Each structure stands twice: as structure tokens, then as C-alpha cells.
ROFIVEX-751198 format. One record per residue (C-alpha): residue in one letter; x, y, z; residue number from 1. Coordinates in steps of 0.1 Angstrom, whole numbers. Each point is the difference from the previous one (the first is absolute). Layout:
BEGIN
+----+-------+-------+-------+-----+
| aa |    px |    py |    pz |   i |
+----+-------+-------+-------+-----+
|  A |     X |     Y |     Z | NUM |
...
+----+-------+-------+-------+-----+
//
This chain:
BEGIN
+----+-------+-------+-------+-----+
| aa |    px |    py |    pz |   i |
+----+-------+-------+-------+-----+
|  X |   153 |    60 |  -273 |   1 |
|  X |   -15 |   -16 |   -32 |   2 |
|  X |   -19 |    23 |   -23 |   3 |
|  X |   -36 |    -7 |    -7 |   4 |
|  X |    -6 |   -21 |   -30 |   5 |
|  X |   -19 |    23 |   -24 |   6 |
|  X |     6 |   -20 |   -32 |   7 |
|  X |   -31 |    -5 |   -22 |   8 |
|  X |   -15 |   -34 |     9 |   9 |
|  X |     0 |   -30 |   -25 |  10 |
|  X |   -38 |    -1 |     0 |  11 |
|  X |   -24 |    27 |   -12 |  12 |
|  X |   -15 |    22 |    27 |  13 |
|  X |   -35 |   -13 |    -6 |  14 |
|  X |    13 |   -36 |     8 |  15 |
|  X |    17 |    13 |    32 |  16 |
|  X |   -32 |    18 |    11 |  17 |
|  X |   -18 |   -33 |    -7 |  18 |
|  X |    25 |   -19 |    22 |  19 |
|  X |    -6 |    25 |    28 |  20 |
|  X |   -38 |    -4 |    -4 |  21 |
|  X |     2 |   -38 |     0 |  22 |
|  X |    23 |    -6 |    29 |  23 |
|  X |   -18 |    25 |    23 |  24 |
|  X |   -34 |   -13 |   -12 |  25 |
|  X |    11 |   -35 |    12 |  26 |
|  X |    15 |    15 |    31 |  27 |
|  X |   -33 |    14 |    10 |  28 |
|  X |   -16 |   -34 |    -4 |  29 |
|  X |    26 |   -16 |    23 |  30 |
|  X |    24 |   -15 |   -25 |  31 |
|  X |    28 |    25 |     7 |  32 |
|  X |    20 |    23 |   -22 |  33 |
|  X |    37 |    -5 |     8 |  34 |
|  X |     4 |   -36 |   -12 |  35 |
|  X |   -18 |     7 |   -33 |  36 |
|  X |    18 |    32 |    -6 |  37 |
|  X |    34 |   -15 |     8 |  38 |
|  X |    -6 |   -28 |   -24 |  39 |
|  X |   -11 |    23 |   -28 |  40 |
|  X |    29 |    24 |     4 |  41 |
|  X |    25 |   -28 |     0 |  42 |
|  X |   -14 |   -21 |   -28 |  43 |
|  X |    -9 |    30 |   -21 |  44 |
|  X |    35 |    14 |     5 |  45 |
|  X |   -16 |    34 |     9 |  46 |
|  X |    24 |     9 |    28 |  47 |
|  X |    35 |   -10 |    10 |  48 |
|  X |    -2 |   -26 |    28 |  49 |
|  X |    16 |    21 |    26 |  50 |
|  X |   -27 |    27 |    -6 |  51 |
|  X |   -30 |   -23 |     3 |  52 |
|  X |    -5 |     4 |    38 |  53 |
|  X |     1 |    38 |    -2 |  54 |
|  X |   -23 |     1 |   -30 |  55 |
|  X |   -25 |   -23 |    18 |  56 |
|  X |    -1 |    21 |    31 |  57 |
|  X |    -1 |    34 |   -17 |  58 |
|  X |   -25 |   -10 |   -27 |  59 |
|  X |   -25 |   -18 |    22 |  60 |
|  X |     0 |    24 |    29 |  61 |
|  X |   -28 |    23 |   -11 |  62 |
|  X |   -24 |   -27 |   -11 |  63 |
|  X |     5 |   -19 |    33 |  64 |
|  X |    -7 |    32 |    20 |  65 |
|  X |   -33 |     4 |   -19 |  66 |
|  X |    -9 |   -36 |     5 |  67 |
|  X |     6 |     3 |    38 |  68 |
|  X |   -21 |    31 |     2 |  69 |
|  X |   -29 |   -17 |   -17 |  70 |
|  X |     1 |   -32 |    21 |  71 |
|  X |     5 |    18 |    33 |  72 |
|  X |   -33 |    19 |    -5 |  73 |
|  X |   -18 |   -34 |    -2 |  74 |
|  X |    13 |   -18 |    30 |  75 |
|  X |     4 |    15 |    35 |  76 |
|  X |    35 |   -14 |     9 |  77 |
|  X |    14 |    -1 |    35 |  78 |
|  X |    20 |    32 |     1 |  79 |
|  X |    28 |   -11 |    23 |  80 |
|  X |     7 |   -31 |   -20 |  81 |
|  X |    -1 |    19 |   -32 |  82 |
|  X |    22 |    29 |    11 |  83 |
|  X |    27 |   -21 |    17 |  84 |
|  X |     3 |   -24 |   -29 |  85 |
|  X |     2 |    28 |   -25 |  86 |
|  X |    27 |    19 |    19 |  87 |
|  X |    20 |   -32 |     4 |  88 |
|  X |    -3 |    -8 |   -37 |  89 |
|  X |    12 |    35 |    -9 |  90 |
|  X |    30 |    -3 |    23 |  91 |
|  X |     9 |   -34 |   -16 |  92 |
|  X |    -4 |    15 |   -35 |  93 |
|  X |    22 |    30 |     8 |  94 |
|  X |    29 |   -21 |    12 |  95 |
|  X |    -5 |   -29 |   -24 |  96 |
|  X |     0 |    24 |   -30 |  97 |
|  X |    32 |    16 |    14 |  98 |
|  X |    17 |   -34 |    -3 |  99 |
|  X |   -14 |    -9 |   -34 | 100 |
|  X |    10 |    33 |   -18 | 101 |
|  X |    36 |    -8 |    10 | 102 |
|  X |     1 |   -36 |   -12 | 103 |
|  X |    19 |   -10 |   -32 | 104 |
|  X |   -21 |   -12 |   -29 | 105 |
|  X |     7 |   -38 |     4 | 106 |
|  X |   -11 |     1 |    37 | 107 |
|  X |   -32 |    18 |    -9 | 108 |
|  X |    -8 |   -26 |   -27 | 109 |
|  X |     5 |   -28 |    24 | 110 |
|  X |   -20 |    17 |    27 | 111 |
|  X |   -29 |     6 |   -24 | 112 |
|  X |     2 |   -36 |   -11 | 113 |
|  X |    -4 |   -11 |    36 | 114 |
|  X |   -28 |    25 |     5 | 115 |
|  X |   -19 |   -14 |   -29 | 116 |
|  X |     3 |   -36 |    13 | 117 |
|  X |   -13 |    12 |    34 | 118 |
|  X |   -29 |    18 |   -17 | 119 |
|  X |    -8 |   -30 |   -22 | 120 |
|  X |     0 |   -22 |    31 | 121 |
|  X |   -25 |    23 |    18 | 122 |
|  X |   -23 |     0 |   -31 | 123 |
|  X |     1 |   -37 |    -4 | 124 |
|  X |    -7 |    -6 |    37 | 125 |
|  X |   -30 |    24 |    -3 | 126 |
|  X |   -13 |   -20 |   -30 | 127 |
|  X |     4 |   -33 |    18 | 128 |
|  X |   -17 |    13 |    32 | 129 |
|  X |    34 |    -4 |    18 | 130 |
|  X |    -3 |    34 |    18 | 131 |
|  X |   -20 |     4 |    32 | 132 |
|  X |   -36 |    10 |    -6 | 133 |
|  X |    -1 |    28 |    26 | 134 |
|  X |   -22 |     5 |    30 | 135 |
|  X |   -24 |    27 |    11 | 136 |
|  X |    23 |    25 |    17 | 137 |
|  X |    -4 |    36 |   -11 | 138 |
|  X |    33 |    11 |    16 | 139 |
|  X |    30 |   -13 |    17 | 140 |
|  X |    14 |     5 |    35 | 141 |
|  X |    28 |   -11 |    22 | 142 |
|  X |    25 |   -26 |   -13 | 143 |
|  X |   -20 |    -4 |   -33 | 144 |
|  X |     3 |    37 |    -7 | 145 |
|  X |    37 |     0 |     7 | 146 |
|  X |     5 |   -29 |   -24 | 147 |
|  X |   -20 |    18 |   -26 | 148 |
|  X |    21 |    32 |     4 | 149 |
|  X |    33 |   -18 |    -2 | 150 |
|  X |   -11 |   -21 |   -30 | 151 |
|  X |   -13 |    32 |   -17 | 152 |
|  X |    35 |    15 |     3 | 153 |
|  X |    15 |   -30 |   -17 | 154 |
|  X |   -26 |     0 |   -27 | 155 |
|  X |     6 |    37 |    -6 | 156 |
|  X |    37 |    -6 |    -5 | 157 |
|  X |    -6 |   -28 |   -24 | 158 |
|  X |   -24 |    21 |   -21 | 159 |
|  X |    31 |    20 |   -13 | 160 |
|  X |    11 |   -32 |   -17 | 161 |
|  X |   -33 |    -7 |   -17 | 162 |
|  X |   -19 |   -22 |    24 | 163 |
|  X |   -35 |    14 |     2 | 164 |
|  X |   -13 |     4 |    35 | 165 |
|  X |   -35 |   -14 |    -7 | 166 |
|  X |     7 |   -38 |     1 | 167 |
|  X |    23 |     0 |    31 | 168 |
|  X |   -22 |    25 |    19 | 169 |
|  X |   -31 |   -20 |    -8 | 170 |
|  X |    17 |   -32 |    13 | 171 |
|  X |    13 |    18 |    31 | 172 |
|  X |   -34 |    15 |    10 | 173 |
|  X |   -19 |   -31 |    -7 | 174 |
|  X |    24 |   -20 |    22 | 175 |
|  X |    -5 |    26 |    28 | 176 |
|  X |   -38 |    -5 |    -3 | 177 |
|  X |   -10 |    32 |   -18 | 178 |
|  X |   -34 |     1 |   -18 | 179 |
|  X |     5 |    -3 |   -38 | 180 |
|  X |   -22 |    31 |    -3 | 181 |
|  X |    25 |    21 |    19 | 182 |
|  X |    31 |   -14 |   -17 | 183 |
|  X |    -3 |    16 |   -34 | 184 |
|  X |    -2 |    37 |    12 | 185 |
|  X |    30 |    -7 |    22 | 186 |
|  X |    20 |   -15 |   -29 | 187 |
|  X |   -10 |    29 |   -24 | 188 |
|  X |     8 |    27 |    26 | 189 |
|  X |    33 |   -15 |     9 | 190 |
|  X |     9 |    -1 |   -37 | 191 |
|  X |   -13 |    35 |    -5 | 192 |
|  X |    27 |    14 |    23 | 193 |
|  X |    27 |   -26 |    -4 | 194 |
|  X |     3 |     6 |   -37 | 195 |
|  X |     3 |    38 |     1 | 196 |
|  X |    26 |    -3 |    28 | 197 |
|  X |    21 |   -24 |   -22 | 198 |
|  X |    -7 |    21 |   -31 | 199 |
|  X |    14 |    31 |    17 | 200 |
|  X |    34 |   -17 |     5 | 201 |
|  X |     0 |   -15 |   -34 | 202 |
|  X |    -8 |    34 |   -15 | 203 |
|  X |    29 |    16 |    19 | 204 |
|  X |    24 |   -27 |   -12 | 205 |
|  X |   -13 |     2 |   -36 | 206 |
|  X |     0 |   -37 |    -3 | 207 |
|  X |   -33 |    -5 |   -19 | 208 |
|  X |   -14 |     7 |   -35 | 209 |
|  X |   -19 |    33 |     0 | 210 |
|  X |   -21 |    -6 |   -32 | 211 |
|  X |   -11 |   -35 |    10 | 212 |
|  X |    -8 |    11 |    36 | 213 |
|  X |   -20 |    29 |   -13 | 214 |
|  X |   -20 |   -22 |   -23 | 215 |
|  X |    -7 |   -25 |    28 | 216 |
|  X |   -13 |    27 |    22 | 217 |
|  X |   -22 |    17 |   -26 | 218 |
|  X |   -13 |   -32 |   -14 | 219 |
|  X |    -5 |   -15 |    35 | 220 |
|  X |   -23 |    26 |    14 | 221 |
|  X |   -29 |    -8 |   -24 | 222 |
|  X |     7 |   -37 |     4 | 223 |
|  X |    -7 |     3 |    37 | 224 |
|  X |   -32 |    20 |    -5 | 225 |
|  X |   -14 |   -24 |   -26 | 226 |
|  X |     7 |   -30 |    22 | 227 |
|  X |   -14 |    16 |    31 | 228 |
|  X |   -32 |    15 |   -15 | 229 |
|  X |    -8 |   -22 |   -30 | 230 |
|  X |    13 |   -34 |     6 | 231 |
|  X |     4 |    -5 |    38 | 232 |
|  X |     5 |   -38 |    -4 | 233 |
|  X |    14 |   -23 |   -27 | 234 |
|  X |     9 |   -37 |    -2 | 235 |
|  X |    38 |     2 |     1 | 236 |
|  X |     9 |   -35 |    11 | 237 |
|  X |    14 |   -11 |   -34 | 238 |
|  X |    17 |    34 |    -4 | 239 |
|  X |    18 |    -5 |    33 | 240 |
|  X |    14 |   -34 |   -12 | 241 |
|  X |    12 |    17 |   -32 | 242 |
|  X |    17 |    27 |    22 | 243 |
|  X |    18 |   -28 |    19 | 244 |
|  X |    13 |   -15 |   -32 | 245 |
|  X |    12 |    34 |   -13 | 246 |
|  X |    17 |     8 |    33 | 247 |
|  X |    19 |   -33 |     0 | 248 |
|  X |    11 |     6 |   -36 | 249 |
|  X |    10 |    36 |     8 | 250 |
|  X |    19 |   -12 |    31 | 251 |
|  X |    21 |   -23 |   -22 | 252 |
|  X |     7 |    28 |   -25 | 253 |
|  X |    11 |    24 |    27 | 254 |
|  X |    24 |   -26 |    15 | 255 |
|  X |    15 |    -8 |   -34 | 256 |
|  X |     5 |    37 |    -6 | 257 |
|  X |    18 |     3 |    34 | 258 |
|  X |    23 |   -29 |    -9 | 259 |
|  X |     9 |    17 |   -34 | 260 |
|  X |     6 |    33 |    18 | 261 |
|  X |    24 |   -16 |    25 | 262 |
|  X |    22 |   -16 |   -26 | 263 |
|  X |    34 |    17 |    -3 | 264 |
+----+-------+-------+-------+-----+
//
């Protein structure tokens, strides 16, 4: 079992708290936190590549739980749809994380690179109106509910590699005809339990950076509160395109690092 990385981070603590504030502020506004955090940790050389997934899940777990609590009080979501998707996502996260903590460094780097490409693709489709626009359903039943549950299991598993659940969950629920008003609380609540589930296994393995994860959590909590109570909405279209560009660049860097690590 790897020991937890407790080395002092390369950035001052104030900057790390600021990072936690910023990524969770943007997460509350719908931009997502995983992609932006992954890119910053990689490009800023804050965490070893094989510890990025664990640091993401451990550090962003508490802010995401707060975010879900706030949103679920606003929108009365269909309880059956919510509970089944959350349980399925947690199951996927538990088994997915079990696989990730045992992977060698080069495979984690390549898997994260692929995860960033997928995330960038979802964001670009959203910007280009390439995703379904949703319907007016407040809950799912029958075959649609079964598809949502199975897909949530897969999304939960992929979260352990750094694919945020917001974009794929949004695309899935829109495609199944869910009302856009109902989608965000479901996304937030799924993330609120998927992340702690994955975080538990990463914590047990020790494959994460404790100082960076702590700063993400403590900085992220006020970021969620400020976005929820003071901002609520912000024009983030240009920012999303910037995120797409950064993700593509980070993907290239991760893949190059994996090639260097695989050389004899």
C-alpha cells in the first residue's frame, strides 16, 4: 500500500485555498471542478500524476456534498430516480476506484488523458448545442430508468479517473427527456455521494496528496457558498472554451509523460 503524500506543496497554502475556492465556485455554476482541477494540478506540477485522481476525489468531496445539499433544497426531485442513480453511481465509484488504485503510473496517465479528451468533448458539444435540450419529465420510469441507472454506474466508475459526472449525466438525462430544472440537483447529488465513496478507497490506499486535498476542501466550501448565494449565474461561455483548450493541452502533456515513463 502506498503511503499518503504529505510533502509540502510547491504552491503556498493561500494559493491552494484559492484554487479550491475557484474550481468549486465554477462547479456550482455548472462548469465542473474535475477538469479544471486536473489541469491545474498537472500543469502546476503540484501532485505526482498517479496521485491526481485521488487528490481530486478526496479534495472535492466535501464542497460537492455542500453543493448538493443546497440545490436539493431548491428543486423537488423525483425521489426514485434520484436514489437509484445515486446508489448506482456509488457502486460504480467503489469498484472503479478499486481498479485505479492498483494501476501503474503510466496507465493512470493515459487513462486521465483519455478522460480529459472525453470531458473536453462533452463541454464542446454543450457549447455548440450538440447535446439534447431535454424534455419536461420530472422523473424516469421503466426502460428509461434502467438505462439511467446502468449509465450512472459507468459514470461513477469513470469519476475515479477524473471524468466529472456533470457533463455525461446532463447529456444522459436530457436524452431521456428529463426537465433541465431537475437535472442539476440529480447531477449534484450523484456527485455528492460518488466522490466520498471514491475518496474513501483513495484514502485507504494513500494514493493522494493530503496537503493539496485539504486545501481544496477548505477553500472549496466558501467557493460553493459564494456562488450559490451571491452570484447564482455568470456568463461562462468563453470560460468553457478556455477550459476545452487547457484540457486538450493537459491531455497531450499527460500522454507525453506516460511515454517518458514507459521507456526502459
